[in-house]
C-alpha positions in Angstrom: 0.2 0.0 0.0 1.5 3.3 -0.8 0.5 6.7 1.7 0.1 10.0 0.5 0.2 12.8 2.4 -3.0 15.6 1.9 -4.2 18.5 3.1 -7.3 20.9 1.9 -5.0 23.1 0.2 -6.5 23.6 -3.3 -3.5 25.2 -5.3 -4.0 23.6 -8.7 -7.0 21.3 -10.0 -6.5 19.2 -12.5 -9.7 18.4 -14.2 -8.4 15.4 -16.2 -5.8 13.5 -14.2 -3.8 11.9 -16.2 -3.1 8.4 -13.9 -5.7 7.2 -11.0 -3.5 8.1 -7.8 -3.5 12.0 -8.8 -7.7 11.4 -9.4 -7.9 9.8 -6.0 -5.5 12.6 -4.3 -7.2 15.4 -5.7 -10.7 13.7 -4.9 -10.0 13.7 -1.2 -8.4 17.0 -1.6 -11.8 18.1 -2.7 -13.6 16.4 0.3 -11.5 17.9 2.8 -12.1 21.2 1.1 -15.7 21.2 0.8 -17.8 22.4 3.5 -21.0 19.8 4.2 -24.2 21.2 2.7 -22.8 23.8 -0.1 -23.1 20.9 -2.9 -26.5 21.2 -4.7 -27.4 17.8 -5.2 -25.7 16.0 -2.5 -25.7 18.2 0.7 -24.0 15.3 2.5 -20.5 15.8 0.8 -17.6 17.2 2.3 -16.9 18.1 5.9 -19.4 19.7 8.4 -17.7 22.2 10.3 -20.2 22.3 13.4 -16.6 22.1 15.0 -16.2 25.7 14.6 -15.7 27.7 17.9 -15.1 24.4 20.3 -12.2 24.2 22.2 -9.6 23.2 20.0 -9.0 19.6 21.1 -12.9 19.2 21.0 -12.6 20.5 17.2 -9.4 18.6 16.6 -11.6 15.3 17.7 -14.9 16.2 15.8 -13.0 16.9 12.5 -10.9 13.8 12.8 -14.5 11.7 13.2 -15.9 13.4 10.5 -12.8 13.0 7.8 -12.6 9.2 8.2 -16.3 8.3 7.3 -16.5 11.1 4.7 -13.5 10.1 2.5 -14.6 6.4 3.4 -17.9 7.1 1.4 -16.9 8.9 -1.4 -13.6 8.1 -2.0 -13.3 4.1 -1.3 -10.1 3.6 -3.3 -8.7 5.4 -0.1 -7.9 4.1 3.1 -7.4 6.5 5.7 -4.4 5.9 8.3 -4.3 8.7 10.0 -5.9 12.2 10.5 -3.3 15.3 12.1 -3.1 18.7 12.0 -0.3 20.9 11.0 0.8 24.0 12.8 1.0 27.2 10.4 3.7 29.6 11.5 2.1 33.0 11.3 -1.6 31.7 11.8 -4.1 32.6 14.1 -4.4 30.3 16.8 -7.3 28.2 17.1 -6.8 27.7 12.9 -7.4 24.1 12.1 -5.9 22.7 9.1 -6.1 18.9 8.7 -3.4 16.7 7.3 -4.4 13.2 6.4 -2.5 10.2 5.6 -4.0 8.1 3.2 -3.1 4.4 1.5 -3.9 3.7 -1.6 -4.1 0.1 -3.0 -3.9 -0.3 -6.7 
């Protein structure tokens, strides 16, 4: 199983990825970057942001618990190995940026 680390950063969108791996990674990024309730024909797609304004430990637990089933449901080719959070220099205190490690079997 090959492992990849993914964040919700959406720098470049490739509308026709040339490999299955690139497609899977982009799909996971899309799940992480989409707020649940904002996709008109699938209101369950994305991540629930109800953790906003919660204490940081509660927010991290809630977000981690949300990420795993959403990736399993919407990108079943990826298996979540772990969910962590990155520390950004210069970011405001309380900013959560998930860093998800997935495995892909091809």
